PDB file of N, CA, C and O in Angstrom, chain B, residues numbered from 101:
ATOM      1  N   UNK B 101     130.408-189.156  48.012  1.00  0.00           N
ATOM      2  CA  UNK B 101     130.216-189.375  46.594  1.00  0.00           C
ATOM      3  C   UNK B 101     128.772-189.823  46.385  1.00  0.00           C
ATOM      4  O   UNK B 101     128.243-190.646  47.132  1.00  0.00           O
ATOM      5  N   UNK B 102     128.161-189.270  45.366  1.00  0.00           N
ATOM      6  CA  UNK B 102     126.744-189.538  45.131  1.00  0.00           C
ATOM      7  C   UNK B 102     126.553-190.729  44.195  1.00  0.00           C
ATOM      8  O   UNK B 102     127.148-190.797  43.119  1.00  0.00           O
ATOM      9  N   UNK B 103     125.711-191.663  44.629  1.00  0.00           N
ATOM     10  CA  UNK B 103     125.396-192.825  43.811  1.00  0.00           C
ATOM     11  C   UNK B 103     124.482-192.395  42.662  1.00  0.00           C
ATOM     12  O   UNK B 103     123.645-191.507  42.825  1.00  0.00           O
ATOM     13  N   UNK B 104     124.650-193.030  41.503  1.00  0.00           N
ATOM     14  CA  UNK B 104     123.866-192.696  40.321  1.00  0.00           C
ATOM     15  C   UNK B 104     123.068-193.906  39.864  1.00  0.00           C
ATOM     16  O   UNK B 104     123.315-195.030  40.301  1.00  0.00           O
ATOM     17  N   UNK B 105     122.132-193.668  39.005  1.00  0.00           N
ATOM     18  CA  UNK B 105     121.359-194.750  38.416  1.00  0.00           C
ATOM     19  C   UNK B 105     122.214-195.474  37.375  1.00  0.00           C
ATOM     20  O   UNK B 105     122.927-194.836  36.601  1.00  0.00           O
ATOM     21  N   UNK B 106     122.141-196.787  37.358  1.00  0.00           N
ATOM     22  CA  UNK B 106     122.934-197.547  36.387  1.00  0.00           C
ATOM     23  C   UNK B 106     122.517-197.264  34.949  1.00  0.00           C
ATOM     24  O   UNK B 106     123.288-197.520  34.024  1.00  0.00           O
ATOM     25  N   UNK B 107     121.317-196.744  34.747  1.00  0.00           N
ATOM     26  CA  UNK B 107     120.854-196.464  33.385  1.00  0.00           C
ATOM     27  C   UNK B 107     121.613-195.309  32.743  1.00  0.00           C
ATOM     28  O   UNK B 107     121.537-195.127  31.528  1.00  0.00           O
ATOM     29  N   UNK B 108     122.344-194.522  33.537  1.00  0.00           N
ATOM     30  CA  UNK B 108     123.091-193.388  33.002  1.00  0.00           C
ATOM     31  C   UNK B 108     124.481-193.763  32.506  1.00  0.00           C
ATOM     32  O   UNK B 108     125.165-192.932  31.909  1.00  0.00           O
ATOM     33  N   UNK B 109     124.911-195.001  32.742  1.00  0.00           N
ATOM     34  CA  UNK B 109     126.212-195.447  32.251  1.00  0.00           C
ATOM     35  C   UNK B 109     126.172-195.585  30.733  1.00  0.00           C
ATOM     36  O   UNK B 109     125.179-196.046  30.171  1.00  0.00           O
ATOM     37  N   UNK B 110     127.256-195.185  30.075  1.00  0.00           N
ATOM     38  CA  UNK B 110     127.306-195.194  28.616  1.00  0.00           C
ATOM     39  C   UNK B 110     127.625-196.585  28.072  1.00  0.00           C
ATOM     40  O   UNK B 110     126.995-197.044  27.119  1.00  0.00           O
ATOM     41  N   UNK B 111     128.604-197.252  28.680  1.00  0.00           N
ATOM     42  CA  UNK B 111     129.033-198.562  28.201  1.00  0.00           C
ATOM     43  C   UNK B 111     127.986-199.634  28.538  1.00  0.00           C
ATOM     44  O   UNK B 111     127.516-199.725  29.672  1.00  0.00           O
ATOM     45  N   UNK B 112     127.640-200.425  27.549  1.00  0.00           N
ATOM     46  CA  UNK B 112     126.598-201.445  27.718  1.00  0.00           C
ATOM     47  C   UNK B 112     126.986-202.501  28.743  1.00  0.00           C
ATOM     48  O   UNK B 112     126.150-202.914  29.546  1.00  0.00           O
ATOM     49  N   UNK B 113     128.240-202.944  28.730  1.00  0.00           N
ATOM     50  CA  UNK B 113     128.682-203.975  29.676  1.00  0.00           C
ATOM     51  C   UNK B 113     128.701-203.419  31.100  1.00  0.00           C
ATOM     52  O   UNK B 113     128.257-204.088  32.033  1.00  0.00           O
ATOM     53  N   UNK B 114     129.213-202.199  31.269  1.00  0.00           N
ATOM     54  CA  UNK B 114     129.225-201.584  32.600  1.00  0.00           C
ATOM     55  C   UNK B 114     127.810-201.380  33.126  1.00  0.00           C
ATOM     56  O   UNK B 114     127.550-201.568  34.314  1.00  0.00           O
ATOM     57  N   UNK B 115     126.908-200.998  32.250  1.00  0.00           N
ATOM     58  CA  UNK B 115     125.507-200.829  32.638  1.00  0.00           C
ATOM     59  C   UNK B 115     124.912-202.163  33.103  1.00  0.00           C
ATOM     60  O   UNK B 115     124.163-202.207  34.078  1.00  0.00           O
ATOM     61  N   UNK B 116     125.247-203.236  32.405  1.00  0.00           N
ATOM     62  CA  UNK B 116     124.771-204.561  32.791  1.00  0.00           C
ATOM     63  C   UNK B 116     125.355-205.026  34.114  1.00  0.00           C
ATOM     64  O   UNK B 116     124.662-205.657  34.911  1.00  0.00           O
ATOM     65  N   UNK B 117     126.629-204.719  34.356  1.00  0.00           N
ATOM     66  CA  UNK B 117     127.270-205.089  35.615  1.00  0.00           C
ATOM     67  C   UNK B 117     126.621-204.339  36.777  1.00  0.00           C
ATOM     68  O   UNK B 117     126.327-204.934  37.813  1.00  0.00           O
ATOM     69  N   UNK B 118     126.401-203.050  36.609  1.00  0.00           N
ATOM     70  CA  UNK B 118     125.756-202.260  37.666  1.00  0.00           C
ATOM     71  C   UNK B 118     124.322-202.734  37.890  1.00  0.00           C
ATOM     72  O   UNK B 118     123.846-202.744  39.025  1.00  0.00           O
ATOM     73  N   UNK B 119     123.635-203.123  36.829  1.00  0.00           N
ATOM     74  CA  UNK B 119     122.268-203.643  36.976  1.00  0.00           C
ATOM     75  C   UNK B 119     122.271-204.968  37.724  1.00  0.00           C
ATOM     76  O   UNK B 119     121.409-205.211  38.569  1.00  0.00           O
ATOM     77  N   UNK B 120     123.242-205.825  37.414  1.00  0.00           N
ATOM     78  CA  UNK B 120     123.348-207.105  38.110  1.00  0.00           C
ATOM     79  C   UNK B 120     123.581-206.887  39.601  1.00  0.00           C
ATOM     80  O   UNK B 120     122.986-207.583  40.424  1.00  0.00           O
ATOM     81  N   UNK B 121     124.434-205.936  39.959  1.00  0.00           N
ATOM     82  CA  UNK B 121     124.676-205.620  41.370  1.00  0.00           C
ATOM     83  C   UNK B 121     123.408-205.084  42.023  1.00  0.00           C
ATOM     84  O   UNK B 121     123.130-205.395  43.181  1.00  0.00           O
ATOM     85  N   UNK B 122     122.641-204.287  41.297  1.00  0.00           N
ATOM     86  CA  UNK B 122     121.379-203.743  41.825  1.00  0.00           C
ATOM     87  C   UNK B 122     120.370-204.864  42.072  1.00  0.00           C
ATOM     88  O   UNK B 122     119.702-204.878  43.106  1.00  0.00           O
ATOM     89  N   UNK B 123     120.257-205.790  41.144  1.00  0.00           N
ATOM     90  CA  UNK B 123     119.336-206.922  41.308  1.00  0.00           C
ATOM     91  C   UNK B 123     119.771-207.783  42.492  1.00  0.00           C
ATOM     92  O   UNK B 123     118.930-208.260  43.254  1.00  0.00           O
ATOM     93  N   UNK B 124     121.077-207.983  42.650  1.00  0.00           N
ATOM     94  CA  UNK B 124     121.578-208.781  43.774  1.00  0.00           C
ATOM     95  C   UNK B 124     121.283-208.088  45.106  1.00  0.00           C
ATOM     96  O   UNK B 124     120.939-208.753  46.084  1.00  0.00           O
ATOM     97  N   UNK B 125     121.416-206.752  45.155  1.00  0.00           N
ATOM     98  CA  UNK B 125     121.076-206.025  46.382  1.00  0.00           C
ATOM     99  C   UNK B 125     119.596-206.164  46.709  1.00  0.00           C
ATOM    100  O   UNK B 125     119.224-206.291  47.876  1.00  0.00           O
ATOM    101  N   UNK B 126     118.757-206.142  45.688  1.00  0.00           N
ATOM    102  CA  UNK B 126     117.315-206.347  45.892  1.00  0.00           C
ATOM    103  C   UNK B 126     117.044-207.759  46.402  1.00  0.00           C
ATOM    104  O   UNK B 126     116.172-207.953  47.250  1.00  0.00           O
ATOM    105  N   UNK B 127     117.784-208.747  45.892  1.00  0.00           N
ATOM    106  CA  UNK B 127     117.640-210.122  46.382  1.00  0.00           C
ATOM    107  C   UNK B 127     117.965-210.208  47.870  1.00  0.00           C
ATOM    108  O   UNK B 127     117.280-210.904  48.620  1.00  0.00           O
ATOM    109  N   UNK B 128     119.011-209.499  48.293  1.00  0.00           N
ATOM    110  CA  UNK B 128     119.408-209.523  49.703  1.00  0.00           C
ATOM    111  C   UNK B 128     118.338-208.869  50.565  1.00  0.00           C
ATOM    112  O   UNK B 128     117.997-209.376  51.633  1.00  0.00           O
ATOM    113  N   UNK B 129     117.810-207.742  50.098  1.00  0.00           N
ATOM    114  CA  UNK B 129     116.823-207.004  50.893  1.00  0.00           C
ATOM    115  C   UNK B 129     115.482-207.735  50.995  1.00  0.00           C
ATOM    116  O   UNK B 129     114.906-207.835  52.078  1.00  0.00           O
ATOM    117  N   UNK B 130     114.996-208.239  49.877  1.00  0.00           N
ATOM    118  CA  UNK B 130     113.644-208.799  49.841  1.00  0.00           C
ATOM    119  C   UNK B 130     113.602-210.308  49.608  1.00  0.00           C
ATOM    120  O   UNK B 130     112.527-210.881  49.432  1.00  0.00           O
ATOM    121  N   UNK B 131     114.744-210.934  49.607  1.00  0.00           N
ATOM    122  CA  UNK B 131     114.785-212.374  49.389  1.00  0.00           C
ATOM    123  C   UNK B 131     114.717-212.716  47.915  1.00  0.00           C
ATOM    124  O   UNK B 131     114.242-211.925  47.101  1.00  0.00           O
ATOM    125  N   UNK B 132     115.179-213.855  47.594  1.00  0.00           N
ATOM    126  CA  UNK B 132     115.143-214.295  46.205  1.00  0.00           C
ATOM    127  C   UNK B 132     116.511-214.735  45.734  1.00  0.00           C
ATOM    128  O   UNK B 132     117.499-214.683  46.467  1.00  0.00           O
ATOM    129  N   UNK B 133     116.536-215.165  44.500  1.00  0.00           N
ATOM    130  CA  UNK B 133     117.747-215.737  43.925  1.00  0.00           C
ATOM    131  C   UNK B 133     117.853-215.342  42.455  1.00  0.00           C
ATOM    132  O   UNK B 133     118.512-216.021  41.668  1.00  0.00           O
ATOM    133  N   UNK B 134     117.199-214.238  42.094  1.00  0.00           N
ATOM    134  CA  UNK B 134     117.096-213.839  40.688  1.00  0.00           C
ATOM    135  C   UNK B 134     118.452-213.518  40.067  1.00  0.00           C
ATOM    136  O   UNK B 134     118.735-213.960  38.953  1.00  0.00           O
ATOM    137  N   UNK B 135     119.301-212.750  40.771  1.00  0.00           N
ATOM    138  CA  UNK B 135     120.601-212.361  40.217  1.00  0.00           C
ATOM    139  C   UNK B 135     121.479-213.578  39.953  1.00  0.00           C
ATOM    140  O   UNK B 135     122.199-213.620  38.955  1.00  0.00           O
ATOM    141  N   UNK B 136     121.425-214.562  40.836  1.00  0.00           N
ATOM    142  CA  UNK B 136     122.238-215.765  40.648  1.00  0.00           C
ATOM    143  C   UNK B 136     121.796-216.536  39.408  1.00  0.00           C
ATOM    144  O   UNK B 136     122.630-217.046  38.660  1.00  0.00           O
ATOM    145  N   UNK B 137     120.488-216.621  39.192  1.00  0.00           N
ATOM    146  CA  UNK B 137     119.992-217.322  37.993  1.00  0.00           C
ATOM    147  C   UNK B 137     120.407-216.595  36.723  1.00  0.00           C
ATOM    148  O   UNK B 137     120.826-217.228  35.754  1.00  0.00           O
ATOM    149  N   UNK B 138     120.295-215.263  36.719  1.00  0.00           N
ATOM    150  CA  UNK B 138     120.682-214.488  35.537  1.00  0.00           C
ATOM    151  C   UNK B 138     122.178-214.619  35.275  1.00  0.00           C
ATOM    152  O   UNK B 138     122.593-214.839  34.138  1.00  0.00           O
ATOM    153  N   UNK B 139     122.988-214.486  36.324  1.00  0.00           N
ATOM    154  CA  UNK B 139     124.443-214.567  36.163  1.00  0.00           C
ATOM    155  C   UNK B 139     124.877-215.946  35.689  1.00  0.00           C
ATOM    156  O   UNK B 139     125.761-216.061  34.840  1.00  0.00           O
ATOM    157  N   UNK B 140     124.273-216.976  36.223  1.00  0.00           N
ATOM    158  CA  UNK B 140     124.628-218.336  35.800  1.00  0.00           C
ATOM    159  C   UNK B 140     124.256-218.558  34.330  1.00  0.00           C
ATOM    160  O   UNK B 140     125.014-219.177  33.584  1.00  0.00           O
ATOM    161  N   UNK B 141     123.110-218.061  33.924  1.00  0.00           N
ATOM    162  CA  UNK B 141     122.693-218.181  32.523  1.00  0.00           C
ATOM    163  C   UNK B 141     123.663-217.431  31.601  1.00  0.00           C
ATOM    164  O   UNK B 141     124.032-217.937  30.541  1.00  0.00           O
ATOM    165  N   UNK B 142     124.070-216.228  32.007  1.00  0.00           N
ATOM    166  CA  UNK B 142     125.020-215.459  31.204  1.00  0.00           C
ATOM    167  C   UNK B 142     126.371-216.158  31.125  1.00  0.00           C
ATOM    168  O   UNK B 142     127.017-216.155  30.078  1.00  0.00           O
ATOM    169  N   UNK B 143     126.794-216.755  32.228  1.00  0.00           N
ATOM    170  CA  UNK B 143     128.081-217.458  32.239  1.00  0.00           C
ATOM    171  C   UNK B 143     128.051-218.658  31.311  1.00  0.00           C
ATOM    172  O   UNK B 143     129.032-218.921  30.615  1.00  0.00           O
ATOM    173  N   UNK B 144     126.943-219.393  31.288  1.00  0.00           N
ATOM    174  CA  UNK B 144     126.820-220.558  30.399  1.00  0.00           C
ATOM    175  C   UNK B 144     126.777-220.139  28.935  1.00  0.00           C
ATOM    176  O   UNK B 144     127.201-220.895  28.060  1.00  0.00           O
ATOM    177  N   UNK B 145     126.269-218.941  28.662  1.00  0.00           N
ATOM    178  CA  UNK B 145     126.198-218.447  27.283  1.00  0.00           C
ATOM    179  C   UNK B 145     127.507-217.806  26.837  1.00  0.00           C
ATOM    180  O   UNK B 145     127.607-217.340  25.703  1.00  0.00           O
ATOM    181  N   UNK B 146     128.516-217.776  27.714  1.00  0.00           N
ATOM    182  CA  UNK B 146     129.806-217.194  27.349  1.00  0.00           C
ATOM    183  C   UNK B 146     129.860-215.697  27.566  1.00  0.00           C
ATOM    184  O   UNK B 146     130.641-215.006  26.913  1.00  0.00           O
ATOM    185  N   UNK B 147     129.053-215.191  28.460  1.00  0.00           N
ATOM    186  CA  UNK B 147     129.042-213.760  28.746  1.00  0.00           C
ATOM    187  C   UNK B 147     130.257-213.321  29.547  1.00  0.00           C
ATOM    188  O   UNK B 147     131.071-214.140  29.973  1.00  0.00           O
ATOM    189  N   UNK B 148     130.362-212.028  29.740  1.00  0.00           N
ATOM    190  CA  UNK B 148     131.468-211.439  30.481  1.00  0.00           C
ATOM    191  C   UNK B 148     131.455-211.958  31.924  1.00  0.00           C
ATOM    192  O   UNK B 148     130.415-211.895  32.579  1.00  0.00           O
ATOM    193  N   UNK B 149     132.581-212.467  32.435  1.00  0.00           N
ATOM    194  CA  UNK B 149     132.613-213.000  33.803  1.00  0.00           C
ATOM    195  C   UNK B 149     132.420-211.932  34.875  1.00  0.00           C
ATOM    196  O   UNK B 149     132.183-212.268  36.035  1.00  0.00           O
ATOM    197  N   UNK B 150     132.517-210.655  34.513  1.00  0.00           N
ATOM    198  CA  UNK B 150     132.324-209.590  35.497  1.00  0.00           C
ATOM    199  C   UNK B 150     130.884-209.533  36.005  1.00  0.00           C
ATOM    200  O   UNK B 150     130.646-209.048  37.111  1.00  0.00           O
ATOM    201  N   UNK B 151     129.920-210.019  35.218  1.00  0.00           N
ATOM    202  CA  UNK B 151     128.537-210.089  35.689  1.00  0.00           C
ATOM    203  C   UNK B 151     128.439-211.021  36.899  1.00  0.00           C
ATOM    204  O   UNK B 151     127.822-210.690  37.912  1.00  0.00           O
ATOM    205  N   UNK B 152     129.058-212.184  36.766  1.00  0.00           N
ATOM    206  CA  UNK B 152     129.041-213.177  37.839  1.00  0.00           C
ATOM    207  C   UNK B 152     129.799-212.655  39.058  1.00  0.00           C
ATOM    208  O   UNK B 152     129.364-212.853  40.193  1.00  0.00           O
ATOM    209  N   UNK B 153     130.943-211.981  38.825  1.00  0.00           N
ATOM    210  CA  UNK B 153     131.731-211.421  39.920  1.00  0.00           C
ATOM    211  C   UNK B 153     130.945-210.364  40.693  1.00  0.00           C
ATOM    212  O   UNK B 153     131.015-210.307  41.921  1.00  0.00           O
ATOM    213  N   UNK B 154     130.201-209.533  39.974  1.00  0.00           N
ATOM    214  CA  UNK B 154     129.389-208.505  40.639  1.00  0.00           C
ATOM    215  C   UNK B 154     128.342-209.150  41.538  1.00  0.00           C
ATOM    216  O   UNK B 154     128.140-208.718  42.673  1.00  0.00           O
ATOM    217  N   UNK B 155     127.687-210.169  41.034  1.00  0.00           N
ATOM    218  CA  UNK B 155     126.660-210.845  41.816  1.00  0.00           C
ATOM    219  C   UNK B 155     127.267-211.501  43.057  1.00  0.00           C
ATOM    220  O   UNK B 155     126.715-211.377  44.150  1.00  0.00           O
ATOM    221  N   UNK B 156     128.383-212.190  42.903  1.00  0.00           N
ATOM    222  CA  UNK B 156     129.042-212.857  44.026  1.00  0.00           C
ATOM    223  C   UNK B 156     129.486-211.839  45.078  1.00  0.00           C
ATOM    224  O   UNK B 156     129.282-212.056  46.272  1.00  0.00           O
ATOM    225  N   UNK B 157     130.090-210.729  44.642  1.00  0.00           N
ATOM    226  CA  UNK B 157     130.560-209.720  45.592  1.00  0.00           C
ATOM    227  C   UNK B 157     129.420-209.118  46.395  1.00  0.00           C
ATOM    228  O   UNK B 157     129.560-208.916  47.602  1.00  0.00           O
ATOM    229  N   UNK B 158     128.309-208.829  45.760  1.00  0.00           N
ATOM    230  CA  UNK B 158     127.174-208.258  46.476  1.00  0.00           C
ATOM    231  C   UNK B 158     126.576-209.283  47.433  1.00  0.00           C
ATOM    232  O   UNK B 158     126.240-208.937  48.565  1.00  0.00           O
ATOM    233  N   UNK B 159     126.437-210.533  47.006  1.00  0.00           N
ATOM    234  CA  UNK B 159     125.885-211.566  47.891  1.00  0.00           C
ATOM    235  C   UNK B 159     126.763-211.787  49.124  1.00  0.00           C
ATOM    236  O   UNK B 159     126.248-212.040  50.213  1.00  0.00           O
ATOM    237  N   UNK B 160     128.074-211.692  48.960  1.00  0.00           N
ATOM    238  CA  UNK B 160     128.975-211.970  50.083  1.00  0.00           C
ATOM    239  C   UNK B 160     129.197-210.774  50.999  1.00  0.00           C
ATOM    240  O   UNK B 160     129.435-210.956  52.193  1.00  0.00           O
ATOM    241  N   UNK B 161     129.125-209.560  50.472  1.00  0.00           N
ATOM    242  CA  UNK B 161     129.439-208.382  51.288  1.00  0.00           C
ATOM    243  C   UNK B 161     128.223-207.510  51.571  1.00  0.00           C
ATOM    244  O   UNK B 161     128.346-206.524  52.298  1.00  0.00           O
ATOM    245  N   UNK B 162     127.070-207.830  51.035  1.00  0.00           N
ATOM    246  CA  UNK B 162     125.844-207.027  51.149  1.00  0.00           C
ATOM    247  C   UNK B 162     125.955-205.672  50.473  1.00  0.00           C
ATOM    248  O   UNK B 162     125.014-204.881  50.524  1.00  0.00           O
ATOM    249  N   UNK B 163     127.073-205.394  49.849  1.00  0.00           N
ATOM    250  CA  UNK B 163     127.260-204.150  49.120  1.00  0.00           C
ATOM    251  C   UNK B 163     128.491-204.328  48.250  1.00  0.00           C
ATOM    252  O   UNK B 163     129.364-205.137  48.568  1.00  0.00           O
ATOM    253  N   UNK B 164     128.569-203.608  47.192  1.00  0.00           N
ATOM    254  CA  UNK B 164     129.735-203.692  46.321  1.00  0.00           C
ATOM    255  C   UNK B 164     129.944-202.347  45.647  1.00  0.00           C
ATOM    256  O   UNK B 164     129.423-202.116  44.556  1.00  0.00           O
ATOM    257  N   UNK B 165     130.703-201.450  46.284  1.00  0.00           N
ATOM    258  CA  UNK B 165     130.885-200.118  45.719  1.00  0.00           C
ATOM    259  C   UNK B 165     131.613-200.119  44.377  1.00  0.00           C
ATOM    260  O   UNK B 165     131.503-199.157  43.617  1.00  0.00           O
ATOM    261  N   UNK B 166     132.347-201.173  44.079  1.00  0.00           N
ATOM    262  CA  UNK B 166     133.051-201.214  42.791  1.00  0.00           C
ATOM    263  C   UNK B 166     132.145-201.685  41.656  1.00  0.00           C
ATOM    264  O   UNK B 166     132.557-201.671  40.496  1.00  0.00           O
ATOM    265  N   UNK B 167     130.927-202.099  41.969  1.00  0.00           N
ATOM    266  CA  UNK B 167     129.974-202.519  40.943  1.00  0.00           C
ATOM    267  C   UNK B 167     128.726-201.643  40.958  1.00  0.00           C
ATOM    268  O   UNK B 167     127.654-202.071  40.531  1.00  0.00           O
ATOM    269  N   UNK B 168     128.870-200.420  41.449  1.00  0.00           N
ATOM    270  CA  UNK B 168     127.768-199.480  41.523  1.00  0.00           C
ATOM    271  C   UNK B 168     128.146-198.233  40.740  1.00  0.00           C
ATOM    272  O   UNK B 168     129.322-197.876  40.674  1.00  0.00           O
ATOM    273  N   UNK B 169     127.171-197.570  40.152  1.00  0.00           N
ATOM    274  CA  UNK B 169     127.426-196.349  39.384  1.00  0.00           C
ATOM    275  C   UNK B 169     127.479-195.150  40.328  1.00  0.00           C
ATOM    276  O   UNK B 169     126.647-195.011  41.225  1.00  0.00           O
ATOM    277  N   UNK B 170     128.474-194.288  40.111  1.00  0.00           N
ATOM    278  CA  UNK B 170     128.644-193.075  40.904  1.00  0.00           C
ATOM    279  C   UNK B 170     128.877-191.887  39.986  1.00  0.00           C
ATOM    280  O   UNK B 170     129.380-192.034  38.872  1.00  0.00           O
ATOM    281  N   UNK B 171     128.504-190.704  40.472  1.00  0.00           N
ATOM    282  CA  UNK B 171     128.815-189.459  39.768  1.00  0.00           C
ATOM    283  C   UNK B 171     130.233-189.045  40.125  1.00  0.00           C
ATOM    284  O   UNK B 171     130.610-189.080  41.297  1.00  0.00           O
ATOM    285  N   UNK B 172     131.025-188.654  39.128  1.00  0.00           N
ATOM    286  CA  UNK B 172     132.345-188.074  39.384  1.00  0.00           C
ATOM    287  C   UNK B 172     132.110-186.744  40.099  1.00  0.00           C
ATOM    288  O   UNK B 172     131.298-185.946  39.632  1.00  0.00           O
ATOM    289  N   UNK B 173     132.796-186.479  41.220  1.00  0.00           N
ATOM    290  CA  UNK B 173     132.525-185.258  41.965  1.00  0.00           C
ATOM    291  C   UNK B 173     132.924-183.973  41.233  1.00  0.00           C
ATOM    292  O   UNK B 173     132.412-182.902  41.557  1.00  0.00           O
ATOM    293  N   UNK B 174     133.831-184.061  40.250  1.00  0.00           N
ATOM    294  CA  UNK B 174     134.287-182.859  39.564  1.00  0.00           C
ATOM    295  C   UNK B 174     133.508-182.563  38.285  1.00  0.00           C
ATOM    296  O   UNK B 174     133.088-181.427  38.063  1.00  0.00           O
ATOM    297  N   UNK B 175     133.314-183.585  37.440  1.00  0.00           N
ATOM    298  CA  UNK B 175     132.673-183.340  36.143  1.00  0.00           C
ATOM    299  C   UNK B 175     131.251-183.871  36.071  1.00  0.00           C
ATOM    300  O   UNK B 175     130.554-183.631  35.085  1.00  0.00           O
ATOM    301  N   UNK B 176     130.809-184.586  37.095  1.00  0.00           N
ATOM    302  CA  UNK B 176     129.457-185.137  37.202  1.00  0.00           C
ATOM    303  C   UNK B 176     129.156-186.220  36.160  1.00  0.00           C
ATOM    304  O   UNK B 176     127.990-186.531  35.916  1.00  0.00           O
ATOM    305  N   UNK B 177     130.188-186.795  35.547  1.00  0.00           N
ATOM    306  CA  UNK B 177     129.981-187.917  34.636  1.00  0.00           C
ATOM    307  C   UNK B 177     129.743-189.181  35.456  1.00  0.00           C
ATOM    308  O   UNK B 177     130.299-189.329  36.544  1.00  0.00           O
ATOM    309  N   UNK B 178     128.929-190.079  34.944  1.00  0.00           N
ATOM    310  CA  UNK B 178     128.608-191.313  35.662  1.00  0.00           C
ATOM    311  C   UNK B 178     129.644-192.379  35.308  1.00  0.00           C
ATOM    312  O   UNK B 178     129.908-192.650  34.137  1.00  0.00           O
ATOM    313  N   UNK B 179     130.227-192.979  36.360  1.00  0.00           N
ATOM    314  CA  UNK B 179     131.312-193.950  36.202  1.00  0.00           C
ATOM    315  C   UNK B 179     130.982-195.180  37.042  1.00  0.00           C
ATOM    316  O   UNK B 179     130.357-195.065  38.096  1.00  0.00           O
ATOM    317  N   UNK B 180     131.400-196.355  36.578  1.00  0.00           N
ATOM    318  CA  UNK B 180     131.194-197.594  37.329  1.00  0.00           C
ATOM    319  C   UNK B 180     132.292-197.742  38.371  1.00  0.00           C
ATOM    320  O   UNK B 180     133.474-197.775  38.029  1.00  0.00           O
ATOM    321  N   UNK B 181     131.912-197.831  39.627  1.00  0.00           N
ATOM    322  CA  UNK B 181     132.856-198.068  40.713  1.00  0.00           C
ATOM    323  C   UNK B 181     133.221-196.825  41.486  1.00  0.00           C
ATOM    324  O   UNK B 181     133.424-195.755  40.913  1.00  0.00           O
ATOM    325  N   UNK B 182     133.301-196.978  42.794  1.00  0.00           N
ATOM    326  CA  UNK B 182     133.626-195.864  43.678  1.00  0.00           C
ATOM    327  C   UNK B 182     135.043-195.352  43.430  1.00  0.00           C
ATOM    328  O   UNK B 182     135.261-194.144  43.341  1.00  0.00           O
ATOM    329  N   UNK B 183     135.999-196.264  43.319  1.00  0.00           N
ATOM    330  CA  UNK B 183     137.390-195.873  43.093  1.00  0.00           C
ATOM    331  C   UNK B 183     137.562-195.186  41.749  1.00  0.00           C
ATOM    332  O   UNK B 183     138.260-194.177  41.649  1.00  0.00           O
ATOM    333  N   UNK B 184     136.933-195.723  40.723  1.00  0.00           N
ATOM    334  CA  UNK B 184     137.028-195.115  39.395  1.00  0.00           C
ATOM    335  C   UNK B 184     136.409-193.722  39.379  1.00  0.00           C
ATOM    336  O   UNK B 184     136.919-192.824  38.709  1.00  0.00           O
ATOM    337  N   UNK B 185     135.323-193.541  40.106  1.00  0.00           N
ATOM    338  CA  UNK B 185     134.677-192.225  40.149  1.00  0.00           C
ATOM    339  C   UNK B 185     135.527-191.217  40.915  1.00  0.00           C
ATOM    340  O   UNK B 185     135.612-190.053  40.525  1.00  0.00           O
ATOM    341  N   UNK B 186     136.156-191.657  42.001  1.00  0.00           N
ATOM    342  CA  UNK B 186     136.977-190.720  42.770  1.00  0.00           C
ATOM    343  C   UNK B 186     138.272-190.372  42.041  1.00  0.00           C
ATOM    344  O   UNK B 186     138.838-189.305  42.277  1.00  0.00           O
ATOM    345  N   UNK B 187     138.751-191.250  41.162  1.00  0.00           N
ATOM    346  CA  UNK B 187     139.971-190.982  40.395  1.00  0.00           C
ATOM    347  C   UNK B 187     139.691-190.486  38.979  1.00  0.00           C
ATOM    348  O   UNK B 187     140.632-190.285  38.212  1.00  0.00           O
ATOM    349  N   UNK B 188     138.443-190.284  38.614  1.00  0.00           N
ATOM    350  CA  UNK B 188     138.075-189.988  37.234  1.00  0.00           C
ATOM    351  C   UNK B 188     138.745-188.726  36.695  1.00  0.00           C
ATOM    352  O   UNK B 188     139.315-188.760  35.604  1.00  0.00           O
ATOM    353  N   UNK B 189     138.693-187.641  37.412  1.00  0.00           N
ATOM    354  CA  UNK B 189     139.257-186.368  36.936  1.00  0.00           C
ATOM    355  C   UNK B 189     140.567-186.011  37.619  1.00  0.00           C
ATOM    356  O   UNK B 189     141.068-184.898  37.458  1.00  0.00           O
ATOM    357  N   UNK B 190     141.121-186.939  38.374  1.00  0.00           N
ATOM    358  CA  UNK B 190     142.356-186.663  39.088  1.00  0.00           C
ATOM    359  C   UNK B 190     143.512-186.563  38.091  1.00  0.00           C
ATOM    360  O   UNK B 190     143.665-187.412  37.213  1.00  0.00           O
ATOM    361  N   UNK B 191     144.304-185.534  38.237  1.00  0.00           N
ATOM    362  CA  UNK B 191     145.450-185.329  37.366  1.00  0.00           C
ATOM    363  C   UNK B 191     146.705-185.605  38.184  1.00  0.00           C
ATOM    364  O   UNK B 191     146.886-185.058  39.272  1.00  0.00           O
ATOM    365  N   UNK B 192     147.556-186.450  37.654  1.00  0.00           N
ATOM    366  CA  UNK B 192     148.817-186.756  38.336  1.00  0.00           C
ATOM    367  C   UNK B 192     149.918-185.878  37.763  1.00  0.00           C
ATOM    368  O   UNK B 192     150.118-185.813  36.550  1.00  0.00           O
ATOM    369  N   UNK B 193     150.613-185.218  38.642  1.00  0.00           N
ATOM    370  CA  UNK B 193     151.728-184.360  38.243  1.00  0.00           C
ATOM    371  C   UNK B 193     153.033-185.082  38.557  1.00  0.00           C
ATOM    372  O   UNK B 193     153.213-185.618  39.650  1.00  0.00           O
ATOM    373  N   UNK B 194     153.919-185.089  37.605  1.00  0.00           N
ATOM    374  CA  UNK B 194     155.213-185.762  37.804  1.00  0.00           C
ATOM    375  C   UNK B 194     156.297-184.755  38.044  1.00  0.00           C
ATOM    376  O   UNK B 194     157.455-185.127  38.233  1.00  0.00           O
TER     377      UNK B 194
END
């Protein structure tokens, strides 16, 4: 599955979550604490708790496929999360 740029996500909150995960990955690679400061500030302002969760998951696992943007393999739409992208166009037959 091909990773996509978070800027291609349509939903503003999902775009912010993917950006937070990207900043946290950069913190891990090059050092720093920028994502934690941003997430803590958002949490104090009453922001969506998923921002903080994305930052924590990336810091603890060095990667977070559920907080990264991916292209759907069938329709090429950009979706947040590996599982969501792999199930995006899946049709369930009963």
